[in-house]
C-alpha positions as CSV (number, residue, x, y, z in Angstrom):
1,M,0.0,0.0,0.0
2,S,1.4,3.4,-0.9
3,D,2.2,6.2,1.6
4,V,-0.4,8.8,2.5
5,V,0.2,12.5,3.0
6,C,-1.8,14.0,5.8
7,H,-3.2,17.4,4.8
8,V,-4.7,18.4,8.1
9,C,-1.9,20.9,8.9
10,F,1.2,22.5,7.5
11,R,3.4,19.5,8.3
12,H,2.0,17.3,5.6
13,C,3.3,14.2,7.4
14,K,4.1,11.4,5.0
15,L,2.8,8.2,6.6
16,K,3.1,4.5,5.9
17,E,0.4,2.1,6.9
18,G,0.2,2.1,10.7
19,D,2.4,5.2,11.2
20,I,1.4,8.0,13.6
21,G,2.0,11.6,12.6
22,F,4.1,14.2,14.4
23,C,1.0,15.3,16.3
24,G,0.6,11.9,18.0
25,A,-3.1,11.9,17.1
26,R,-3.4,11.1,13.4
27,A,-2.5,7.7,11.8
28,C,-2.4,6.0,8.5
29,R,-5.1,3.4,8.4
30,D,-6.1,1.6,5.1
31,G,-4.2,4.2,3.1
32,K,-6.0,7.2,4.7
33,S,-5.1,9.8,7.4
34,V,-7.5,9.2,10.2
35,C,-8.2,10.6,13.7
36,D,-6.5,7.9,15.8
37,N,-7.5,9.7,19.1
38,Y,-11.2,10.0,18.2
39,G,-13.2,10.2,21.4
40,R,-10.2,9.5,23.6
41,I,-10.7,12.0,26.4
42,T,-7.8,12.6,28.8
43,S,-9.2,15.6,30.6
44,I,-12.7,16.9,31.4
45,A,-13.8,19.7,33.7
46,L,-16.6,22.2,34.2
47,D,-15.0,25.6,33.9
48,P,-16.0,29.2,33.8
49,V,-16.2,30.4,30.2
50,E,-13.8,33.2,31.1
51,K,-11.1,30.6,31.8
52,K,-10.9,29.6,28.1
53,P,-10.3,32.6,27.9
54,L,-13.4,34.2,26.5
55,A,-14.3,37.7,27.8
56,R,-17.2,38.6,25.5
57,F,-19.0,35.3,25.0
58,M,-21.7,34.2,27.5
59,S,-19.9,35.7,30.4
60,G,-20.7,34.3,33.9
61,K,-21.6,30.9,32.5
62,M,-19.8,27.5,32.7
63,V,-18.6,25.2,29.9
64,L,-17.7,21.5,29.9
65,S,-14.1,21.5,28.8
66,V,-12.7,18.3,27.2
67,G,-9.4,17.4,25.7
68,S,-7.6,14.4,24.3
69,Y,-3.8,14.1,23.5
70,G,-1.6,15.4,20.8
71,C,-0.6,18.6,19.1
72,N,0.9,19.6,15.8
73,M,3.2,22.3,17.4
74,N,5.9,21.8,20.0
75,C,6.1,25.1,21.9
76,P,8.9,25.0,24.4
77,F,6.7,26.8,27.0
78,C,3.6,24.6,26.6
79,Q,1.5,24.6,29.8
80,N,-0.1,21.3,28.9
81,D,2.8,19.3,27.5
82,S,1.9,16.3,29.6
83,I,-1.0,15.7,27.1
84,S,-0.1,17.8,24.1
85,R,3.1,15.8,23.5
86,A,1.5,12.5,24.6
87,D,0.1,9.5,22.7
88,A,-2.3,6.7,23.4
89,E,0.4,4.7,25.2
90,S,1.7,7.4,27.5
91,V,-1.4,9.0,29.0
92,P,-4.6,7.6,30.5
93,W,-7.8,8.2,28.5
94,R,-11.4,7.0,28.3
95,Y,-13.6,6.8,25.3
96,L,-16.6,9.2,25.0
97,A,-18.8,8.9,21.9
98,P,-20.1,12.2,20.6
99,D,-23.6,11.5,21.9
100,E,-22.2,10.6,25.3
101,L,-20.3,13.8,25.5
102,A,-23.4,15.8,24.4
103,A,-25.5,14.0,27.1
104,L,-22.9,14.9,29.8
105,A,-23.0,18.5,28.7
106,K,-26.8,18.6,28.8
107,A,-26.8,17.0,32.3
108,R,-24.7,19.9,33.6
109,Q,-27.0,22.6,32.2
110,P,-28.6,23.1,35.6
111,D,-25.1,24.1,36.8
112,G,-24.9,26.9,34.3
113,N,-23.3,24.9,31.5
114,I,-23.7,26.3,28.0
115,G,-22.1,23.4,26.1
116,V,-18.7,22.0,25.3
117,A,-15.2,23.5,24.9
118,F,-12.7,21.5,23.0
119,T,-9.4,22.4,24.6
120,F,-6.4,21.3,26.6
121,N,-4.5,19.7,23.8
122,E,-4.9,20.8,20.1
123,P,-8.5,19.8,19.2
124,M,-8.4,20.7,15.5
125,I,-6.0,17.8,14.7
126,S,-9.0,15.7,15.7
127,W,-11.4,17.7,13.6
128,E,-13.6,14.6,12.9
129,Y,-14.5,14.3,16.6
130,V,-15.0,18.1,17.0
131,R,-17.4,18.0,14.0
132,D,-19.3,15.0,15.2
133,A,-19.5,15.9,18.9
134,G,-20.2,19.5,18.0
135,A,-23.1,18.4,15.9
136,A,-24.5,16.3,18.8
137,V,-24.1,19.2,21.2
138,K,-25.8,21.6,18.8
139,A,-28.7,19.1,18.5
140,K,-29.3,19.5,22.2
141,G,-29.5,23.3,21.8
142,M,-26.1,24.0,23.4
143,A,-23.0,25.8,22.3
144,N,-19.5,24.8,21.2
145,V,-16.2,26.5,21.8
146,V,-12.8,25.6,20.3
147,V,-9.5,26.6,21.9
148,T,-6.8,26.2,19.2
149,N,-3.5,27.2,17.9
150,G,-5.2,27.7,14.5
151,A,-2.4,25.9,12.6
152,V,-4.6,23.8,10.4
153,S,-5.8,24.0,6.9
154,Q,-8.8,25.8,5.6
155,P,-10.7,22.7,4.5
156,V,-10.4,21.3,8.0
157,L,-11.7,24.6,9.5
158,E,-14.6,24.5,7.1
159,E,-15.6,21.0,8.3
160,V,-16.2,22.3,11.8
161,L,-17.3,25.9,11.3
162,P,-21.1,25.0,11.1
163,Y,-21.0,23.7,14.6
164,I,-18.7,26.2,16.4
165,D,-20.0,29.3,18.2
166,A,-16.8,30.7,19.5
167,F,-13.0,30.3,19.1
168,N,-10.1,31.3,21.3
169,I,-7.1,31.2,19.0
170,D,-3.5,31.5,20.1
171,L,-1.6,34.1,18.1
172,K,1.7,33.1,19.6
173,C,3.8,35.9,18.1
174,F,3.6,38.1,15.0
175,T,6.6,37.0,12.8
176,A,7.1,34.1,10.5
177,E,10.5,33.5,12.0
178,G,9.0,33.3,15.5
179,Y,6.5,30.7,14.3
180,K,9.2,28.7,12.7
181,K,11.1,28.5,16.0
182,L,7.9,27.3,17.7
183,G,7.3,24.7,15.0
184,G,4.2,26.4,13.5
185,D,3.1,28.2,10.3
186,F,2.4,31.9,10.6
187,E,0.5,32.4,7.4
188,M,-1.8,29.4,8.1
189,V,-2.7,30.8,11.5
190,L,-3.5,34.2,10.1
191,A,-5.7,32.6,7.4
192,F,-7.5,30.5,10.1
193,I,-8.2,33.6,12.2
194,A,-9.5,35.6,9.3
195,A,-11.9,32.8,8.1
196,A,-13.1,31.9,11.6
197,A,-13.9,35.6,12.4
198,K,-16.3,35.7,9.5
199,S,-18.5,32.9,10.9
200,A,-18.1,32.8,14.7
201,H,-17.2,34.8,17.7
202,V,-13.4,35.0,17.9
203,E,-11.0,36.0,20.7
204,L,-7.2,35.9,20.5
205,T,-4.6,35.1,23.1
206,T,-0.9,36.1,22.9
207,L,1.3,34.6,25.7
208,V,4.0,37.2,26.2
209,V,7.2,35.2,26.3
210,P,10.4,37.2,26.8
211,G,12.5,37.0,23.6
212,I,9.6,35.7,21.5
213,S,6.6,38.0,21.7
214,D,7.4,40.8,24.1
215,T,8.3,43.8,21.8
216,E,6.2,46.9,21.3
217,Q,6.8,46.7,17.5
218,Q,5.5,43.1,17.3
219,V,2.4,43.8,19.4
220,R,1.7,47.0,17.4
221,E,1.9,45.1,14.1
222,L,-0.3,42.3,15.6
223,A,-2.9,44.7,16.8
224,S,-3.0,46.6,13.5
225,W,-3.5,43.3,11.6
226,V,-6.3,42.2,14.0
227,A,-8.0,45.6,13.6
228,S,-7.9,45.3,9.8
229,L,-10.2,42.3,10.3
230,D,-12.4,43.8,13.1
231,R,-11.1,46.1,15.9
232,S,-13.8,44.6,18.2
233,I,-12.0,41.2,18.3
234,P,-10.8,40.9,21.9
235,L,-7.1,40.3,22.5
236,H,-5.9,38.6,25.7
237,I,-2.3,39.4,26.6
238,T,-1.2,36.9,29.1
239,R,1.8,36.4,31.4
240,F,4.3,33.6,30.8
241,F,5.3,31.4,33.7
242,P,8.1,28.8,33.5
243,R,6.6,25.7,31.9
244,G,7.7,22.9,29.6
245,R,11.3,23.3,28.4
246,Y,11.3,26.9,29.6
247,R,11.2,26.0,33.3
248,D,14.6,27.7,33.9
249,R,13.3,31.1,32.7
250,Q,11.7,34.0,34.7
251,P,8.1,34.9,34.4
252,T,7.2,37.9,32.2
253,P,7.5,41.1,34.2
254,V,4.0,42.4,35.0
255,Q,4.8,45.9,33.8
256,T,5.7,44.5,30.4
257,L,2.2,43.1,30.0
258,Y,0.5,46.4,30.9
259,R,2.9,48.3,28.6
260,L,2.1,46.0,25.7
261,A,-1.6,46.2,26.5
262,E,-1.5,50.0,26.1
263,V,0.2,49.5,22.7
264,A,-2.5,47.1,21.6
265,Q,-5.3,49.4,22.8
266,E,-4.2,52.0,20.2
267,K,-5.9,49.8,17.6
268,L,-8.2,47.4,19.5
269,D,-11.4,48.0,21.5
270,T,-10.9,45.2,24.0
271,V,-7.5,44.2,25.4
272,I,-7.4,42.0,28.5
273,V,-4.3,41.4,30.6
274,G,-4.3,37.9,32.1
275,N,-2.3,35.7,34.5
276,V,-1.0,38.6,36.6
């Protein structure tokens, strides 16, 4: 059987039968790239919507947050690397069919739950599950949220857009060189944000990491680009704490976040400083 090229993201992993892609979540089965972690849930929690973070979407409500394992990026400061860089053999998981997840979400509606947030790892590499579970959640009259790095192709985004009410998208920095260092694709992320903003509520998060995303020039360019789409898109500027392979680094100075927030506010209506 011939190799298959996975077109879910910029990596275009070339897989032989049985191979697992870089993300740890997609595999070659019967000559096709398939979602190998479909329904395999590693984390589940009822969270405030604001924790996603979403500041202008159903504030004061709760959302059932679920995640699997795997990610197509490999950020050295990842806060969830115990699952984002895991696979089926290295982390505990349990299977939840789309209808089961929707039923769980509905059961928590009396607690203020609005629906499901696909988060923790990178949910869009498992777009088939997001699509199917999202459809099941919508059928119960509830909402869907995706927290994502946005580094997936337009056809993949189009598969899930009909079922997603809100996105929080990581805009990790605003240079192609910076994204290359983080193992991502700058242009693909920008295209994802622009397309998502046409169909759903979108908020952006930039983790301010010293040496990567902490200059006034970069934040000014970032804010100008976001404003060219819609200046009402909220931007979360959040504080880096030592995580992952950056455990030996210092947290971002608080004054840096507020200075950069002032820069972003020159172009954007809503800028929120987080993790201070």
